[in-house]
C-alpha positions in Angstrom: 25.9 135.6 3.2 25.4 135.9 7.0 28.2 135.4 9.4 26.4 132.4 10.8 26.5 130.7 7.5 30.1 131.6 7.0 31.2 130.0 10.3 29.1 126.9 9.6 30.4 126.5 6.1 34.0 126.9 7.2 33.7 124.2 9.9 31.8 121.9 7.6 34.5 122.2 4.9 37.4 121.7 7.4 35.8 118.7 9.1 34.9 117.1 5.7 38.4 117.7 4.4 39.9 116.3 7.6 37.8 113.1 7.3 38.8 112.7 3.6 42.5 113.3 4.2 42.7 111.0 7.2 41.0 108.2 5.3 42.8 108.5 2.0 46.3 109.2 3.4 46.4 107.2 6.6 43.4 104.8 6.5 42.0 106.5 9.6 38.2 106.6 10.1 37.0 109.8 11.8 33.7 110.6 13.5 32.3 113.8 15.0 31.9 113.9 18.8 30.6 117.1 20.4 30.8 120.7 19.4 30.9 123.7 21.7 30.9 127.5 21.2 31.0 130.6 23.2 33.2 133.4 24.5 36.9 132.6 24.6 37.7 132.7 28.2 40.2 129.9 27.6 40.5 127.3 24.9 41.9 124.1 26.4 44.3 122.4 24.1 45.4 118.8 23.7 49.0 117.5 23.4 50.1 119.1 20.2 48.5 122.2 18.7 49.0 123.9 15.3 47.4 127.2 14.2 46.8 128.9 10.9 45.1 132.2 10.1 42.6 132.1 7.3 42.5 135.6 5.9 40.2 137.6 3.6 36.5 137.7 4.4 36.8 134.6 6.5 39.4 136.1 8.9 39.6 133.2 11.5 42.3 131.6 13.5 42.0 127.9 12.9 43.3 125.6 15.6 44.0 121.9 15.2 44.8 120.3 18.6 45.8 116.6 18.6 46.0 113.9 21.3 49.5 112.5 21.4 48.4 109.0 20.4 46.8 110.4 17.1 49.7 112.6 16.1 52.1 109.8 16.9 50.2 107.5 14.6 50.1 110.0 11.8 53.8 110.7 12.3 54.6 107.0 12.1 52.6 106.6 8.9 54.3 109.7 7.4 57.8 108.5 8.1 57.2 104.8 7.2 60.3 103.6 5.4 62.5 106.5 6.5 65.4 106.3 8.9 64.7 108.9 11.6 67.3 109.4 14.4 66.1 109.9 17.9 67.0 113.6 18.0 64.9 114.2 14.9 61.6 112.6 16.2 60.1 115.8 17.6 60.9 117.8 14.5 59.2 115.3 12.3 56.2 115.0 14.7 55.7 118.8 14.5 56.1 118.6 10.7 53.4 115.9 10.5 51.0 118.1 12.5 51.8 121.1 10.3 51.3 119.1 7.2 47.9 117.9 8.3 46.5 121.4 9.0 48.2 122.9 5.9 46.8 120.2 3.6 43.3 120.2 5.1 43.0 124.0 5.0 44.5 124.2 1.6 41.8 121.9 0.3 39.2 123.8 2.3 40.0 127.0 0.5 38.8 125.4 -2.7 35.4 124.7 -1.1 35.2 128.2 0.3 36.4 130.3 -2.7 32.9 131.5 -3.4 32.8 133.1 0.0 35.5 135.5 -1.0 36.1 136.2 -4.7 39.3 138.1 -3.8 40.8 134.8 -2.5 41.5 133.3 0.9 44.9 133.6 2.3 46.4 131.1 4.8 49.5 131.7 6.9 52.1 129.0 7.4 51.3 126.6 10.2 52.6 127.5 13.6 53.2 124.9 16.3 52.3 126.0 19.8 55.0 124.6 22.0 54.3 123.8 25.6 50.9 125.6 25.4 47.9 124.0 27.1 45.5 126.9 26.9 44.8 129.8 24.6 43.8 132.6 27.0 41.0 135.1 26.3 41.6 137.6 23.6 39.6 140.8 23.7 36.1 140.2 22.3 37.0 136.8 20.8 34.6 133.9 20.3 35.2 130.3 19.3 33.4 127.3 17.7 35.1 123.9 18.3 34.3 120.5 16.9 35.8 117.4 18.6 36.7 114.4 16.3 37.4 110.9 17.3 39.4 108.2 15.6 40.4 104.7 16.8 43.9 106.1 17.3 43.0 109.2 19.4 41.1 112.4 19.3 41.5 115.9 18.1 39.7 119.2 18.2 39.3 121.8 15.4 38.5 125.3 16.7 37.6 128.4 14.8 38.4 131.6 16.7 37.2 135.0 15.6 35.8 138.4 16.5 32.6 138.9 18.6 30.9 140.5 15.6 31.6 137.5 13.4 30.0 135.1 16.0 27.2 137.4 17.3 24.6 136.1 14.8 25.8 132.5 15.1 25.6 131.4 18.7 
C-alpha cells in the first residue's frame, strides 16, 4: 500500500469514527469543512488539544483540537447526573477530551488493522496545556480536517515524516 493511501485511510477512519461517536454518544451531528496539508511550519490549535501517537506502520501523531464550546458541551453531556465541584471542572473537561480521542482512535484501529498485521499501538492521550501552536518539527508534514457541529468546531490533524507524506501531497 502506498503512503498516500495510508494517510487517506487513516483520516477517513478517524473522521468516520468521530461522526459515529458524536452522534451515538452525544446526539451531535458532524460535517466536514475544509482540509489542508503541507509542511509543518506551525499547526495552529484551538482551545483544548489532545494528542495520541499511533504506532506501528502507521506511525503518526494524531491531534484532536476542540473549540471551547464543543468540548464544554461534550463535558456537560458526560457528567450529566454527576455532582462535580468547581475545582474539579477542568479535570473532567480534560478527561472528556481524552476520552473522545481514545475512543475514536481505539475504534479506528479496528478499521486499520489490515494496514499493519503486527498491530497498531496507541499511546495514552496527552492534553496539551496552554499550547496554541505546535511548532515545526524537523521534516514533518501534516494533513488536517476541520469538522463542524452545531455546538462548535474541531480539527483532526495527522502529523508524520516528510517521507510518509511525499507521495500524498
